[in-house]
C-alpha positions in Angstrom: 88.0 91.1 84.6 89.6 93.5 82.1 91.9 95.8 84.0 93.6 98.9 82.6 97.1 99.1 83.9 97.1 102.4 85.9 99.1 103.0 89.0 97.2 102.8 92.3 98.1 105.9 94.3 99.3 105.6 97.9 97.8 108.0 100.4 100.8 110.2 100.4 100.9 110.8 96.6 97.1 110.7 96.0 96.9 114.4 95.4 99.7 114.3 92.9 98.2 111.4 91.1 94.9 113.3 91.0 96.6 116.2 89.4 98.3 114.0 86.8 95.1 112.0 86.1 93.1 115.2 85.5 95.7 116.8 83.3 94.3 115.2 80.1 90.8 116.4 81.0 92.1 119.9 81.6 93.9 119.7 78.3 90.6 119.0 76.6 89.2 122.3 77.9 91.9 124.4 76.2 90.0 124.9 72.9 87.1 126.3 75.0 89.1 128.5 77.4 87.0 131.6 76.6 83.9 129.7 77.6 85.8 128.3 80.6 87.1 131.7 81.8 83.6 133.2 81.3 82.0 130.3 83.4 84.6 130.9 86.2 83.9 134.6 86.3 80.1 134.1 86.3 80.4 131.4 89.0 82.4 133.7 91.3 80.1 136.6 90.7 77.1 134.5 91.7 78.6 133.7 95.0 79.8 137.3 95.6 76.3 138.7 94.7 74.6 136.0 96.9 76.8 136.9 99.9 76.3 140.6 99.2 72.5 140.2 99.2 72.7 138.1 102.4 75.0 140.7 104.1 72.6 143.5 103.1 69.7 141.5 104.4 71.5 141.0 107.7 72.2 144.7 107.9 68.5 145.4 107.5 67.6 143.0 110.3 70.3 144.3 112.6 69.3 148.0 112.0 65.6 147.2 112.3 66.3 145.4 115.7 68.3 148.5 116.8 65.2 150.6 116.0 66.3 152.4 112.8 63.5 154.2 111.0 62.1 152.7 107.8 63.5 155.5 105.5 67.0 154.5 106.7 66.3 150.9 105.7 64.8 151.6 102.3 68.2 152.1 100.5 69.3 148.7 101.7 66.1 147.1 100.4 66.7 148.7 97.0 70.2 147.2 97.1 68.8 143.7 97.6 66.2 144.3 94.8 68.9 145.5 92.5 70.9 142.3 93.1 68.0 140.0 92.3 67.9 140.6 88.5 71.7 140.2 88.1 71.5 137.0 90.1 68.9 135.6 87.8 70.9 136.6 84.7 74.1 135.2 86.2 72.4 131.9 87.1 71.3 131.6 83.4 74.8 132.4 82.1 76.4 130.0 84.6 74.3 127.1 83.4 74.6 128.1 79.7 78.4 128.7 79.6 79.4 125.6 81.6 77.1 123.2 79.9 77.6 124.4 76.3 81.4 124.2 77.0 81.0 120.8 78.5 78.8 119.3 75.8 80.9 120.7 73.0 84.0 119.1 74.6 82.1 115.8 75.0 81.1 115.9 71.3 84.6 116.5 70.1 86.0 113.9 72.5 83.6 111.3 71.3 84.5 112.1 67.7 88.1 111.7 68.5 87.5 108.4 70.2 85.5 107.1 67.3 88.3 107.9 64.9 90.7 106.3 67.4 88.7 103.1 67.4 89.1 102.9 63.7 92.9 103.2 64.1 93.1 100.7 67.0 90.7 97.9 66.0 90.7 95.0 65.5 94.1 94.5 67.3 93.0 96.5 70.3 90.0 94.3 70.9 92.4 91.4 71.7 93.1 93.3 74.9 89.7 94.8 75.7 86.1 93.6 75.0 84.1 95.6 72.5 81.3 96.3 75.1 83.8 97.7 77.5 85.3 99.9 74.8 81.8 101.1 73.7 81.0 102.0 77.3 84.2 104.1 77.5 83.0 106.2 74.6 79.6 106.8 76.2 79.5 106.5 80.0 83.1 107.3 80.8 83.0 110.4 78.5 79.8 111.5 80.2 81.6 111.4 83.6 84.0 114.1 82.3 81.0 116.5 82.1 81.0 116.3 85.9 84.5 117.7 86.0 84.0 120.3 83.3 80.7 121.7 84.6 80.7 120.9 88.3 84.4 120.8 89.4 86.5 123.2 87.4 84.5 126.4 87.7 83.5 125.8 91.4 87.1 125.0 92.2 88.1 128.5 91.4 85.1 129.9 93.3 86.1 127.7 96.2 89.4 129.7 96.3 88.3 133.2 95.5 85.1 133.4 97.6 86.5 132.2 100.9 89.3 134.8 100.5 86.8 137.6 99.9 84.6 136.4 102.8 87.6 136.2 105.2 88.7 139.7 104.1 85.2 140.9 105.0 85.4 139.2 108.4 88.8 140.8 108.9 87.3 144.3 108.2 84.7 143.7 110.9 87.4 142.4 113.3 90.7 140.5 112.6 89.8 138.0 115.3 86.8 136.8 113.3 89.0 136.0 110.3 91.5 134.2 112.5 88.8 132.0 114.0 87.3 131.1 110.6 90.5 130.5 108.7 91.5 127.1 110.2 88.0 125.8 109.6 88.2 127.0 105.9 91.5 125.1 105.5 90.1 122.0 107.2 86.9 121.9 105.1 89.0 122.4 101.9 91.2 119.5 102.9 88.4 117.0 103.6 88.3 115.5 100.0 92.1 114.8 100.2 91.8 112.8 103.5 90.5 109.7 101.7 91.5 110.7 98.1 93.6 107.6 97.6 90.7 105.3 98.6 88.3 107.4 96.5 90.5 106.8 93.4 90.9 103.1 94.0 87.1 102.8 94.6 86.4 104.8 91.5 88.7 102.7 89.3 87.2 99.5 90.6 83.7 100.7 90.1 84.4 101.9 86.5 86.1 98.6 85.7 83.2 96.6 87.2 80.7 98.6 85.2 82.7 98.3 82.0 82.9 94.5 82.5 79.1 94.3 83.1 78.5 96.4 80.0 80.6 94.0 77.9 78.8 91.0 79.4 75.4 92.4 78.6 76.4 93.1 75.0 77.7 89.5 74.7 74.5 88.2 76.2 72.2 90.2 73.9 74.2 89.3 70.8 74.5 85.6 71.8 70.9 85.1 72.9 70.2 82.5 70.3 73.2 80.4 71.3 72.4 80.8 75.0 68.9 79.5 74.5 70.0 76.7 72.2 72.5 75.5 74.8 70.1 75.9 77.7 72.6 78.2 79.4 70.1 80.9 80.6 70.6 80.3 84.3 74.4 80.1 84.0 74.5 83.3 82.1 72.2 84.9 84.6 74.4 83.7 87.5 77.5 85.2 85.8 75.8 88.6 85.4 74.5 88.4 89.0 78.0 87.8 90.2 79.1 90.9 88.3 76.2 92.9 89.9 77.3 91.8 93.3 80.8 93.1 92.6 79.3 96.5 91.6 77.1 96.4 94.7 80.1 95.9 96.9 82.1 98.7 95.2 79.1 101.0 95.3 78.5 100.4 99.1 82.2 101.1 99.8 82.0 104.2 97.6 78.9 105.4 99.5 80.4 104.7 102.9 83.5 106.7 102.2 81.4 109.6 100.7 79.3 109.5 103.9 82.3 109.9 106.1 83.4 112.9 104.0 79.9 114.4 104.1 79.8 114.0 107.9 83.2 115.6 108.4 82.4 118.5 106.2 79.1 119.2 107.9 80.6 118.9 111.3 83.5 121.3 110.5 81.1 123.9 108.9 78.8 123.7 112.0 81.8 124.2 114.3 83.0 127.1 112.2 79.7 128.9 112.4 79.3 128.3 116.1 82.9 129.5 116.8 82.5 132.6 114.6 79.1 133.4 116.3 80.6 132.9 119.8 83.6 135.1 119.1 81.4 137.7 117.4 79.0 137.7 120.4 81.9 138.3 122.8 83.3 141.1 120.7 79.8 142.7 120.5 79.4 142.3 124.2 82.7 144.1 124.7 81.7 146.8 122.2 84.6 145.8 120.0 82.1 145.5 117.1 78.7 147.0 116.6 75.7 144.8 117.5 74.5 145.0 113.8 77.8 143.4 112.7 77.0 140.2 114.6 74.6 138.9 111.9 76.9 140.1 109.1 79.7 138.0 110.6 77.5 134.9 110.6 76.6 135.5 107.0 80.2 136.0 105.9 81.3 132.9 107.8 78.5 130.8 106.2 79.3 132.3 102.8 83.0 131.4 103.1 82.0 127.7 103.3 79.2 127.6 100.7 81.4 127.0 97.6 83.7 124.7 99.6 80.7 122.5 100.6 79.4 122.5 97.0 82.8 121.5 95.6 83.3 118.9 98.3 80.0 117.2 97.4 81.2 117.0 93.8 84.7 115.8 94.7 83.3 112.8 96.4 82.8 111.5 92.9 86.3 112.4 91.8 87.5 108.8 92.0 85.1 107.9 89.2 86.1 111.0 87.2 89.8 110.0 87.5 89.1 106.4 86.6 87.0 107.5 83.6 89.9 109.9 82.6 92.4 107.1 82.9 90.3 104.7 80.8 89.9 107.4 78.1 93.5 108.4 78.3 94.4 104.7 77.7 92.3 104.7 74.6 93.7 107.9 73.2 97.3 106.9 73.8 97.2 103.2 72.9 99.7 102.3 70.2 97.9 101.2 67.0 99.1 97.9 65.5 99.5 99.7 62.2 100.7 103.2 61.5 100.8 105.0 58.1 104.4 105.8 57.2 103.6 107.7 54.0 101.2 110.4 53.0 100.8 109.5 49.3 100.4 106.0 47.7 101.7 104.6 44.5 99.4 103.9 41.6 98.4 100.3 40.9 97.8 99.2 37.3 98.1 95.5 37.7 96.7 94.1 41.0 99.2 91.3 41.4 99.5 90.0 45.0 102.8 88.6 46.4 103.5 87.1 49.8 107.3 86.7 50.3 108.5 84.8 53.4 105.8 86.2 55.6 105.9 85.4 59.3 103.5 86.8 61.8 102.2 86.2 65.4 99.2 87.9 66.9 100.8 88.1 70.3 104.5 88.1 71.3 105.6 84.7 72.4 102.8 82.8 70.6 103.4 80.3 67.9 103.4 82.1 64.5 100.0 82.2 62.7 102.0 82.3 59.5 105.6 80.9 59.1 107.6 81.9 56.0 104.6 81.9 53.8 105.2 82.7 50.1 102.8 82.7 47.1 101.9 84.8 44.1 98.5 85.7 42.7 98.3 86.7 39.1 96.2 89.8 38.2 92.7 88.8 37.2 93.0 85.2 38.5 91.1 83.5 41.3 92.9 81.7 44.0 91.5 79.7 46.9 93.1 79.6 50.3 92.2 76.3 52.0 93.2 74.5 55.2 92.0 73.6 58.7 90.9 76.2 61.1 93.9 78.1 62.4 95.8 77.2 59.3 96.4 80.9 58.6 93.8 81.6 55.8 92.1 84.6 57.5 95.5 85.8 58.8 96.7 86.2 55.2 93.6 88.4 54.4 94.2 90.4 57.6 97.8 91.1 56.6 96.8 91.9 53.1 94.3 94.5 54.4 97.1 95.7 56.7 95.0 95.3 59.9 98.3 94.1 61.3 101.9 94.3 59.9 104.1 91.3 59.2 106.8 90.4 61.7 109.1 89.3 58.9 108.8 89.2 55.1 106.7 91.4 52.9 103.4 91.6 51.1 103.2 93.4 47.8 100.2 94.7 45.8 100.9 95.8 42.2 104.7 95.5 42.9 104.6 97.8 45.9 105.0 96.8 49.6 101.7 97.4 51.4 103.5 99.7 53.8 104.1 102.1 50.9 100.3 102.8 50.8 98.2 104.8 53.2 95.8 102.4 54.9 92.8 104.1 53.3 94.3 103.9 49.8 95.4 100.3 50.3 91.9 99.2 51.4 90.3 101.1 48.6 91.9 98.6 46.3 89.9 95.7 47.9 86.4 94.7 48.5 85.7 92.0 51.2 82.8 89.7 51.6 83.3 88.0 55.0 81.6 84.9 56.2 79.3 87.0 58.4 79.3 90.6 57.2 77.7 93.0 59.6 74.4 94.3 58.4 73.4 97.5 60.1 69.9 98.3 61.5 68.9 100.4 58.5 67.4 100.0 55.0 68.5 97.5 52.5 69.6 100.3 50.2 71.7 102.0 52.9 73.3 98.7 53.9 74.6 98.3 50.3 75.5 102.0 50.0 77.8 101.7 53.0 80.6 100.6 50.5 80.3 103.9 48.7 78.3 106.7 50.4 78.3 108.9 47.2 76.7 106.1 45.1 73.4 107.0 43.4 70.3 104.8 43.8 71.0 103.6 40.2 74.5 102.5 41.2 73.1 100.6 44.2 70.5 98.8 42.2 73.0 97.8 39.5 75.3 96.3 42.2 72.3 94.4 43.7 71.3 93.2 40.2 74.9 91.9 39.6 74.8 90.1 43.0 71.5 88.5 42.1 69.7 90.3 45.0 67.1 92.4 43.1 64.3 89.8 43.0 64.2 89.2 46.8 64.7 92.9 47.6 61.8 94.0 45.6 59.7 91.3 47.2 60.4 92.6 50.7 57.5 94.4 52.6 58.9 97.8 51.8 61.3 96.9 49.0 64.5 98.9 49.0 63.3 100.8 52.1 62.9 97.7 54.2 64.8 97.9 57.5 66.7 94.6 57.7 66.9 94.4 61.5 70.0 94.5 63.7 72.8 92.3 62.2 70.4 91.4 59.3 68.1 89.3 61.5 65.2 89.9 59.0 67.0 88.2 56.1 67.9 84.6 55.3 71.6 83.5 55.1 71.5 83.6 51.3 69.9 87.0 51.2 72.4 88.4 53.6 75.3 87.1 51.6 73.8 88.6 48.4 73.6 92.0 50.1 77.2 91.6 51.2 78.3 90.8 47.7 76.3 93.8 46.3 78.1 96.0 48.8 81.5 94.6 47.6 80.5 95.1 44.0 79.4 98.7 44.6 82.9 99.4 45.9 84.1 98.3 42.5 87.6 97.4 43.7 90.2 95.5 41.5 90.8 93.0 44.3 87.9 90.9 45.6 88.2 88.8 48.8 85.5 86.2 49.6 86.1 84.9 53.2 84.0 81.7 53.4 81.1 83.6 51.8 79.0 80.4 51.2 80.0 78.3 54.2 76.7 78.8 56.0 74.4 78.2 53.0 72.5 75.1 52.0 73.3 73.3 48.7 70.8 75.1 46.5 71.7 78.6 47.9 75.4 77.7 47.4 74.8 76.7 43.8 72.9 80.0 43.1 75.7 82.0 44.7 78.4 80.2 42.7 76.8 81.5 39.5 77.0 85.0 41.0 80.6 84.6 42.2 81.8 83.4 38.8 80.3 86.6 37.3 81.6 89.0 39.8 85.1 87.5 39.9 85.6 88.1 36.2 88.3 90.7 35.6 89.2 90.9 39.2 92.1 89.5 41.3 90.0 87.3 43.6 90.9 85.4 46.8 88.5 82.7 48.0 88.7 81.3 51.5 86.8 78.1 51.2 86.0 74.8 52.9 83.7 73.2 50.4 85.2 71.5 47.3 82.5 73.0 45.1 83.7 76.5 46.0 87.3 75.5 45.6 86.6 74.4 42.0 85.8 78.1 41.2 89.5 78.9 41.6 92.2 78.9 39.0 94.7 77.8 41.7 94.5 76.4 45.2 96.9 77.3 48.0 96.9 74.7 50.9 97.9 76.0 54.3 98.8 73.8 57.3 99.8 75.3 60.7 100.8 78.6 59.1 102.8 77.1 56.2 102.1 76.6 52.5 102.1 72.9 51.8 100.7 72.7 48.3 99.9 75.0 45.4 98.2 74.0 42.1 95.0 73.6 40.3 92.2 71.5 41.9 92.9 68.6 39.5 96.7 68.7 40.0 96.7 68.6 43.8 93.8 66.2 44.1 96.1 63.6 42.4 98.6 63.7 45.3 97.8 61.9 48.5 98.9 64.9 50.5 97.4 67.6 52.8 94.7 68.6 50.3 93.2 65.1 50.0 93.4 64.6 53.8 91.5 67.9 54.2 88.8 66.7 51.8 88.5 63.4 53.5 87.9 65.1 56.9 85.2 67.2 55.3 84.2 70.8 56.0 82.4 69.9 59.2 85.3 68.0 60.7 86.2 69.2 64.2 89.6 70.3 62.8 88.5 71.7 59.5 
């Protein structure tokens, strides 16, 4: 299971941990403090007006029982009537202010998280699964609405209203306030009794749900492979095991919440009974008027109303804290790459130079590249070849600065890649990976992704250069055909042509083709070779290739073995040596180690 390293609070410091954990959420509310203060004010006024109406009603009942004439009761009736309209308006304002504030906060937080994903990936996904990260941006963020709308404003009301109610009881008789006060403090403290357990349960439940979300995404995306391997039952068993973990966590959560509910209800009932008993004794001794008896009961009940409401919400505080911790971990994770400049140098000749580059994806692992050095002339085409894990894709990842080198340097146009901003560096490159992601939108918009401001004419020219126009126009809806999630509605060759069209639309001086033809049949490969020769012309091009036919497109070949450069030369030059390149060709592209 993926676990975020957060401290598990002991019982004694659970309240302090809660305050620290919610601090980031409270900070998110600062830009909306006017809405927040307004929501608090309205929330308190609702409780005050409700208690005032109930007190007035109890006075009417008390005076009516005592035999007061109707004309003496009429002013009190008008008071209640006058409170009804403000209560309706306040109820609307309460919902409007709290939820507008909350949903604006959630919108801004999601936008911040999406930008953060771009800074953190792909390195961050070595630590967390993509489905789990996606869930954090949707479900965990949604949990924060519970705090913003249903915890923060009621928390203030839960302090202010009991104080006002106790003051009202004290005005009737100080003994009534003294009787109710201990119960108010006890009810307010109920959520803290099991707070440490609530936080542990909430963290476990959020992690279990995150793991399940990631597993479901994996299963949906890998359905074809699961069916082909006959692994349906094994996959189902794995998901069922995760569901059982969620069930256990949910039952534990519900059991603890039930204990808190029972304790709160019992204390409130005892408080009302105690207040009523004391008020009855005082009334019997003529220490308070008989009419004040019902008023005391109303005030005692009103003192607990916001506490009961808040306690019900705080039973979910463990999940809120866990969601806050997970989001905080995302917002404060250290990116693998950070811009150190604000402006980038101009590049006139896109020469690429690797100089003694050493790099490992994780500390302590063997290096993926070990003192790698080579030079790619502007306008030339170079093929990187070697077994799987030889370091070919790592070279591309470092060139794109998805990671930074541990040692050595990479230069583009004579400038270290660290001298560029990431956006400016990547604007110099267009990448056609082995399996480029096709989005669930139209063919035209899939190509336009490379340059959102491109006109339809620009898109069609790029498609024509990629040899894609003929099949696009033959699709059911032509350019407006929705290709299906991950390009499921297109063949392998068609998907690659769209990928190449997308790269051409970017019109970058450096073109990177990462095994762009490895999944195609011989005829589709020959067709794409014609396209590749055309699109590589005038660009500095890097090919990652397994097939000899694709390697022959290159001016030079760089052979990598176990993260080291072992041969450099033209195809004809290095095929003459009985070295790593010839061994690679003998094993063939479908070799287990190739």
